[in-house]
N, C-alpha and C positions, 0 to 999 in steps of 0.2 A: 571450617570457615571458608566462605567463598568471597568474590568481589562483585559488586554491582556498580561498575564505573559510571559517572555522569557524563563522561566523555570517552570517545575511543581511545583504546589502548595506546595507538600510535601518537595521538595527541597528548596523552598524559606523559609518555615518554619524550616527547619533543620539549614539553614544559621542563621536565626534570633535566634534560640535557642542557637546554639553552640557559635558563635561570640558575640551575645547580651549578653548571660550568663556569658561568660568571661570577658567582660568589665564591667559588674555589679559587679562581684567578686572582680576584681582589684580596682574598684572604692570604694567598701565598705573597702577593705584592706588598701587603701591609707588613707581614713578618720580615720580608727581606729588608724593609726600611726601618726595622727595629720599632715598629709602632704596635699599639695593641690591635689585635685582630679579633677581639671578642664580638664585636658588632657583627662583622662578617661572617663569623662562626653561627651566630644566631639567626642571620638571614639564611644561610645555607640550611640550618635546621627547620626554618619556616617553609622553605621550598619543598624539603622533604616531607614535613607534615601536611602541607597542602596536597601534594600528590597522594598521600595515603588517605586523606579525607575525601578527595575526588574519587578515589577507588571505591569507597563505600564497602569496608570489610563488614561482613555479615555472618552471623551464625543461622543457618537455615533450620526450619522447622521439620520436625519428623512427621507431622500431620499432612493431610492432603485436603485440598478444597473440594468444593462441590463437584460430584460426578454423576453424569446422566447414563443410564444403561437401559437396554431394551428399546422399544419403540424403533424409529426408522430415520436415518440421516440421509438427506437428499442434497446431492451436489448438482447445481444447475450451472452449466458451462455455455456462455453466449460469445459468438463470434460478433465483434463490434468494428471489424475492417470496414472500409468504404464500400465495399461490395453489398453490405447488408442495408445500404441505403438505396438499393436498387429499387425502382418503383413498379414491381410487378406483383405486389401483394393486393388482393381484392381490388378495389377501384383505384388502381394506380397509386397505392400507398407504399412506403418504404417497407422493406421486409422486417426491419425492427419492429414496426406496429404489430406485425403478426406475432413476432416473439414475445412482445409485452403481453398480448392477449393470451397467448399460451401458457406463459409462466403463471399468470393469475389464475388460470383454470387448473393448472398443476397444484398450486398452493391450495386451492379450493377443494381439490379432489383428495388432498393428502393432509387434511387438518390434523394438527397434533404432532406432526413430523418436525424434526430439526432441518432448517434450511441453510445452505450457504451458496453465495453467488460469486462466480469467477467469471471474469470477461478477459478477452484477449484481442489484441490487434497487434501494434508493434510489440508489445509486452503483455504479459498475463498479470492480472490484479485480482485479489480476492476482495470484492466489494462488500461482502456481508459475511463475517464469520458464523460458524454454525449457531443457530438460534431458534427457539421455538416461537419467537415473535414474528408472526406472519405479516404484521403490519411493517415492520422494519424491512422485511424482504420485498414487500410490494412498492414500498416508498423507494428503494434503491432501483428496482426495475422501472418504475415510472419516469425516471429521468435519465434512462439509458439513452446515449446518442452515439452515431458512428465516430470514429476517431477523426481528429482535425486533418483535413485534406493536406495541408502543408507538411505534417509530420509522417504521412503515409509513406512507407517503403517497401510495399508489397506485403502480400498476406501469406501466412503459413498455417495451415489448418491444425497442425500439431503444436502450436505454441505454447498452449496450456499444459501440455503432457508433463514436463517437469515439476511445475507447481503442484498439479493434481496428485502426482507420485508422493510428494512430500506430505500434502495434506492428508492423504489416505493413510499412509503409513504411520503418521503421527496419531491420527484418529483410532487406528487398528491398535496401536501400543496403548493408548489410554483406556479403550473399551474393546477388548478382543471379540466379545460376543455380540457386538452391535451389528444390526444389519445396515448395508449402505447401498444406495441406488445413485445412478448418474444419468442425467439428461443432458445431452449435447445439442445446441441449437445453432444451426449455421447453414451456409449455402455450399460448402465443400470447395469453393474456389481457392486454387492454389496458385499464386502468381510469383511466389519466391523461386529462386533457381533451383534449390535443391528439393528432392522429393520429400514428402512428409515422412516423418519417423512413425513407427507403429505404436498403437495404443495398447498393444496386448500386456504391458506390464501393469496396466490399471486393473485388468479383468479379475485377477485373484481377490481383489478387495471388494468387488461388487456382487450383488445378488438380483440385479435387475436394472431397468431403466431403459432408455431408448435414444435413438438418434434422430432429431427432428430436422427435416430439410425444408429450406425456403428458397423460393425463386421458380423460374419457369424456363422451358427450353427456348422460348422467344427472347427472354431476357428483359432487362430494365435499364434505363439511364439512372445515373447517380448524382444527386445534387451535391455540390461542394459544401463543405462545412468549415468555417473559420472560428468557431467558438461562439458562446453566447453574447449578444448585444447587451451594453450596459443598460441598467433600468432606466436612467435619466440621461438626457444630454443638455449640455449648457447652452442657452441662446447667447450667441456671440455678440449681440446688440444690448441685451439687457442684464446678461449674466445669470438669469433665472433658469431654473431647471425646466426642461420639457418633457412632457408625458410622451414616451415613445409610441403609444398607441394612437397618437394624433398625426404621427409621420406616415408618409406613403411607404408601404412595404418594399423592400429592395427586389428586383426581379431576380428569380433563381438563375444560378449558373450551374452548369454541369461539368463533371470531370471529363476531361478530353482525351481521346486516344491519340497519343503522339504520333502514331505512324500514319493513321488515316486522316488526322485533322478533324474529326467529327466527334459528336459526344460517345464516350465510351459506354459500352453496354456489357453487363454483368450476367452470365448464364449460370444456372445451377449445375453442379457437378455431382449427379446422383451416384455415380460409380464410386467417387471418393467417400461419399457419405455412407454408402452401403459397406465399403471396406472398413471404415471406422466401426460400424456396427458389429460387423463380423468379429473383428479384433476385440471388442468389448464384450462380446457374447450377448447383444441385447438386440432388439428389433429396430428396423429403420421404418420411419413414416414420413411420406411426403405431405407436407401441410399446405393447405388451401384455405382461404377465407371462408368458404363454404362447408367445411368439413369440421369434425370434432376431434379434439386431442384425447378424448377419453380411451381410445384403444391402447394409448400409450401407457395407461395406468393398469391395464388388465393384469391380474396376479400380484399387484403390489398392495400389500397390507400394512397399515402404520403400526398396529400393535399398541401395547401398553408402554408408556414411558415411565420410568421410576428414577428418582433422583436421590442419590446419596448425599446429605449435607457435608459430610466429612468432618474433619476436626478444625478448631479455629487455628488461625495462622499465628504462630509464636515466634516468628522470625525476630532476632534481636540485631539491631543495628549497633555498630561499634564506633562509628566514625566520630561520634561526639566526644569520645574519650581523647582523640587527638586534638579536638578543637580547643580544649582547656589550655594545653602548653601553647598552641598556636596563638590564643588570645593574649596570654602572658607575654609571649616574644613580641607580639604586635604593640603592646603597651610599652614595652621597653624601646622599641624602634620609634614610636611616637615621642617618647621622652627624649631620645637621642637627637631626633630631627628638630623638636623644639629648641633644644640647647644650640644646635647649629644656626637656626634662625636667629636666636638672641645674639650669639656671637658676630653673625653677619651684620645684625642691625647695629651692634656697638661699634663694629669696624667702619661702617658708613658714617656713623655720627662723628668719630674721631677724625675721619678724613674730611668731612664737611667743615669742621671746627678749624682744622689745619689751613685749609684752602681759604677760609675767610679772615 
């Protein structure tokens, strides 16, 4: 038997201590006064039953769910720090535009593979769990934006390593024979105080991939980003919503260099990117708008994907067993509260008659 609590363990413990402790205190107080403590004993039992119900005791199944094997798992890791908004891709476009185009080309060139998308800035996030649905992958990629400028605290190119280590280890434990590749897309700019950690721990899980670098030696300015504007704005005079397309666009503002007092410029660090590629045991490719990402796919084959449907889930939930006595005690509590309300009403009526 295992527990699948609906609340964190600390929250259930707090409920048990606070409400259970109060019920025990009142129970002892009633007994000291020579009064019946049955109601408070029932209330203590209700607290304990509620904690058990919220813990969701479960008998797990011996069967396994669907499992994919063979084929190819593709992990795409994207730097979404502010530097990826630098306008030195193609015709002064942000680097992230190049990233989006390249990921679309990777998905097209590896049709049938399973894809996962991980982004990192202040924190690493898995945006898309492993899926063969390429449309889900492309949809998530299409809305990628740089981190909100206000929240930027410097960038570290190794921020995704701990999460990737966990994801790859879990994937290998589930499907040991599966082939996995990783594509790292970024500019290599390290602004955090500490040097980046090594990517070598990820290499044993991988059979290929590439590090794709974005940016130029000249660098580019980065527009500030404060989140999406609302889709409608209220007219202060009429109260009617205003179509934002009719409003004049706000002039762009750029991230400032606090030491120089001018627009900050981000420059690609190809040495850092080449180091990542060496540690992962994959190739490095500097990306430009007039070149193809196809060389990054050399030697990578999707192969056939087979799916084992597994066995039906026969997990047995046991919380309902404890709901029955909890409901019975709740009815007793309602009866007791109803009696107290009637007594209070009678006492008020008697007092009113005496005063009149």
